[in-house]
N, C-alpha and C positions, 0 to 999 in steps of 0.2 A: 381344139385349135381354132383360133380366131383369124380372120383375114387381115384385119387392120387393128393395131393397138395405138391409141393416142395418149401420150403421157403429158398430162396437163389439160384440165377441163375448164379453163377460162373462156373468154369470148372466142378466142381463136380456136381452141380445141373443140368447142361445141359446134362452131361453123364447119370445121374440117370434118367432123363426124357426119353432119347433115349432107355435106357435099359428096363424101365418098361412100356413104351407105348405098346399097343397091339390093334389089331382091335376092341376088345370088352372092351377096358379100356381107359378112358380119363385121361389126366394129365394136371395140371396147374402149371406153374412156377411163383412164386411171387418174383420179383427181385427189390431191392431198387434202383439200378442204371439203366443205359440204355446202349444199344449196338450201340450208334451212332458211325460212322466210326472213328477209331483212327489210322491213318496211321503212325505207328512206325516201323522202320526197321533199319538195319545196327547196328552200335555200340550202339544205344540208346535202342534197344529192350531187354526186359527181356525174360528169357528162362526157360524151365522146362525139367527135365530128365524123360524119360519114361522107365520103366522096361519092360522086355519081357512079364510079366503077363499083363501089361497095353496094350502092343501091341496086345496081343491076344484078349483082350476085344474090342479094336478099330477095329480089324479085323472082329470080330463077328458082329459088327455094320455096316460093309461094308464101313468103312471110312479109313481103313489103307492105301490103295494104294494112296489116295489123300494126306494123311498126310506124308507118307514115302517120297514122292517126295520133300517135303520141310523140311525134318529132316536130321540131321547129325548122322550117326551110330557111336556107340562106340564098337570097335572090340577088344580093349585092355584097361585094367585099370592098371595103374602103381601106386603102393602104397609105400610111403617112409616116413621116419622120418627125419626132418632137423637135420643136424650135426651128423647123425648116419649112419651106413653102411647098415642096413637091408632093403631089398626091396622085395616086392611081386608083381608078375605080373599075372593078370587074362586075359586069351585069349579066345575069342569066339570059335576059331577053336578047342580048346581042348575039347569042349563039343558039337562039330558038329553043331554049331550055326553060323549064318551069323553075328550076333551082340549080345552083352551083353545088349544093350539098345540103346536108341536114345535120342538126344537133339533137342528140337524144340522151336521156339519162342512162348511165351504165346499167343500173338495176333493171330498168324497163327492158332494155335490149337483152340482158342476161335472162330475165324471166321468159321472154318470148322464145329465145333459142332453147332454153331448158324444156319448156312445154313441148316444143317440136321434137326434141330428142327423146323425151319420155314417151311420146306418142308413136315412136318408130320401133317396130318389132326387131329390126336388124341392129339396133344400137343398144349396147349394155353400158350402164353407167356405174362405175365403182367409186363411191365417195369415201372420204376419210381413208384413202389408200395412199400411203406414203411410199414413193418409189425407193427401191433399195439397190437393184442390180439389173444388169442386162448382159446376156451372153448370146453370141451369134455362132451358129453352126449351119446345119441345113435349114433350120428355122430359128426364130428368136425365142429365147427363154427369159421372160421378164419377171423379176421378183419385186414384191411390195409388201408392206406391213399394213394390216387392217384388223382392227379390234384385237390388238395384242397378239396377232397370229401372223406368221410368215406365209404368204400366198404366192403362187406362181401362175403365169399366163404364157401360153405359147401363141405366137402370131407369125404371119408370113411377112408383114410389113409393119414398121413402127414410124409414127410421126412424133417428133420431139417438139412439144409446145409448152414447156414448163418455165418459160420466162428467161430474162436476161442472165440470171444466175443459175442456169439450168444444171441440175444434178445429173440428169440423164446425159446431157452433152459431155459433162466431165467423165462420166462412167464409160463413154465411148472413146475417150482419149482425144476428143476434138478440143483444141485450144481456142482461145479468142484474144482479140486485141481490144484494148479499152482506152478511150480518150476522155480525160476529165476536162469538161468545158470551163471549169472555174466559175460556174453559174449555178444558181438554185432557182427552181420554179416555185412560186407562191400561187396557190389555187384558192379561189373563193367564189361563191355565188353572190350576186348583188341584185338589188332592185334600184331602178332609176326612175326619174320623174318624167322623162320624155323618151319613151322607148321607140325605136324603129325596129319592129319585130322581125323583119326579114333581112337585116343588114348585119354583117360581121365586120369587125374592125381589127386590123393588124397595125399596131403603132410601134415603130422602131425607136428605141431610146438608147442613150449612151450605155446604160447598164445591161440592155438586152431587150428582146421583143415583148410587147404587151398585147395580148389578144383578148377581145371581148366578143363572145359568141352568144347569139340569141337563143334563149330557152323558151320563148313564148311569153306573152304578156309583158310585164315590166322586168322580167328576170333575164339576167345575163350571166354567163360563166366567164370569170376573169382568170386568165392564165398569164402570169406576170413573171418574166425572167429577169434576174438581177444578180449582182455579186452576193456571195454567201453572207457577208457581214451585214449588208443592207437587208437581206431577207430575214436574218435573225432579228434585227431590230424591228422590222415591220411586223413580224409575227407577234412581237411583244406588245404592239399597240392595241388599244381597245378599238371597238368598232368605229368610233368617231375619228380617232387618229388614223386608222387605216383608210377610211372613206376620204378624209382630207388629202392624204398622200396620193391616193388613186386619182382623185379629182385633179390634183396638180399635174400629174404626169399624163393623164389621158385627155383632160380638157372637158368641154361642156357639150360635146356633140350629142350626148344622151341626156342632157339636162343635169340634174343633181344626183349624186350618189346618195340614196336614201337609207338603204339597209345593206348590211354585209353579213354573210355567214361566217362561222369560225374558220380561220385560215389553217391550211397545212402546207408544208413545204417539202420538196424533194431535191437532193443534189442531182445535177445533170451530168450524165456520162453517156458516151456512145460505146456500145459493145458490138463487135462484129466477129462472128465465128470464122475460124480458119478454113472450114469446109462446111458444105451444106449436106453432106452425106457420109455415111460410114456403113458399108455393107447394105443391109436391108433397112437402115434407119435414115430418115430425112428430117432436116431441121426446118421449122417454119416459125414465123412470128418473131418475138423478142429473143427466142433461143438462137435465131439466126442473126438478127439485127435489132438492136435497141437504139432508137433515134432521138435526136433533139426534137422537142415538140414544135419548133418554129414553123415547119411546113405542114404539120398535122397529118403526117403520112404513116405513122407507126402501125395502127390497126388496119388501115386501108391497104398498106403494102402487104401485110400478112394475108389479107383476103385474096390478094392477087397471087400470092404463093399458092393458096389453096385452089384458085382457079386454074393455075398451071397444072397442079396435080390432077385435077379433074380431067383436063384435056389429055394427059398422058395415060391415065388409068380408066378412062370413062367406061369403056365396054370390055376392059381387060379382065379376064379371070385370073386371079392370083395363083390358082392351081397350076396354070400353065407356065409360071415364071420360076425358073431356077435362079441360082445366085448370079449367074452371068447375065441373065436377062434383066434381073432387078438392078444390077450394076449399070447396065446400059441405060435404063430408064432414069436411074439416079444421076448419071452423067448428063443426060439431056435436061433434067430438072435443074441441075446446078448451072449448066450453061445458060439456060433461058433466064433464070432468076438473078444470077450474078450481074447480068447486063443491066437490068432495071435497078437492082438494089444499089449498084455503084453510082448510077446516075442520080438516084434519089438522095444518097448520102452526100455526093458532091454538091448537089443543089442546096440541101439543108445546111451543110457546113459552110458553104459559100455565103449564105444569108447571115449566119451567125458571125462569121469573120467580118463581112462587109459592114453590117449594121451595129456591131458591138465595138468597133474601133472608134476611139475618141479623138483622133486627129482632126483638127478644125477643117483642114482642106477637104478631108473625106466627107465631112458633113455637107458641104456645098455640092460635092460631086454626087452624093446619094440623092439629095433633093432634086438636082437636075435630072438624074436618071429616072426617078419616079415620075417627074413631070413629063419627060420625053416618052416614057413607056405608055402613059395615058394617051399620047397623041399618035402612037404607032400601032394600029389595029393588029397587024400580023404578029408582032412580038407579044402583044398583050394576049392574043388568042393562044399562042404557044404556052405562055405562063398559065393561062386559065385551064387549058386542056391537060397540062402536066399535073396541076393541082387536083383536077377531077379524076386523075388516074387513067385518062383516055389517050395519053400521049405515048404509050409504050407498046402499042400493038393490042390485039384483042383475041378472044376465043369465044366459045359458046356461052360460057357463064357471063362474060362481060357484055354479051348481047342480050342477056336476060333469059337464056334458055339452058336447061340441063342437057 
């Protein structure tokens, strides 16, 4: 019998295991893939943006110094709208912070979390373990396939972290709502001739937002949202054609686009689970909410899910919790997380709607709004702290302490 089972061993599942492990609490991660070495670096690497709230959580786990050495800080965010004059600038120094956030390669972060998990005696990692079933009674009975054999795991609590198309969520009978944004995101790493290594750019275009995130040196991560047909055409372009298109839409704030990695694209949908709990099972990460990348909140929101769980279960022995007690904690988790999740969803969807609308009059209004925001410190501070994940209340992990 394990105390906690985590279905899904991606970045969210690994973080959840590290947060919830305890000298008197055992944790098992059930992961369908495996963590065989994948040496990916340079222009081919995928990246993720970490908000300050996520930095605090990683600091509480004792991992931040190792991660920070391999991350690129964002000390300024430059927000603009293509073909319009309005600009807003968010600066870390205005809030007495060293950075507004950081960008790190996915593989680097995954490797760091994995090493911490493997070094923890309370955490068991089951790789190549394909989830099959889940049954709830007094305890949980979880079935999975591994090495062509059917295996079972009993646990007192399960966290569902297996992504937007969660099989475990479906097995629990929890439905979800899906919204197709009618957009596709094209992702590529680029090298520029005039880097500003601590500045991130968010540029709103008629097709969708275009983000440029610093990776250190001359490298930037390009996250470009557009209509599906435009994305399909752009991905067929060679490096020169892609660079020219990006230059035209982004401009010359970083000089010339010199090199681009191979592109890949993903259709954008938002999925939202109908509930965050079912008995002894709680949903976190993309299994609960899969968001549009415009606000960069997906992974960061998931870490705040985990921070909430830590607050609820911090010193709680699961041996003392019957089904009724677990249900009460699940209700409290859902109450707390739904409040923030709904605000983040409304904020992201609002940006998509506002800045993807092609009506000419809205273009002028958007430009005026960005210009006014830059002149209103209180509103700009609210936007900055929401983006950093510090505008939704706090707990011990968000203060950097376990």
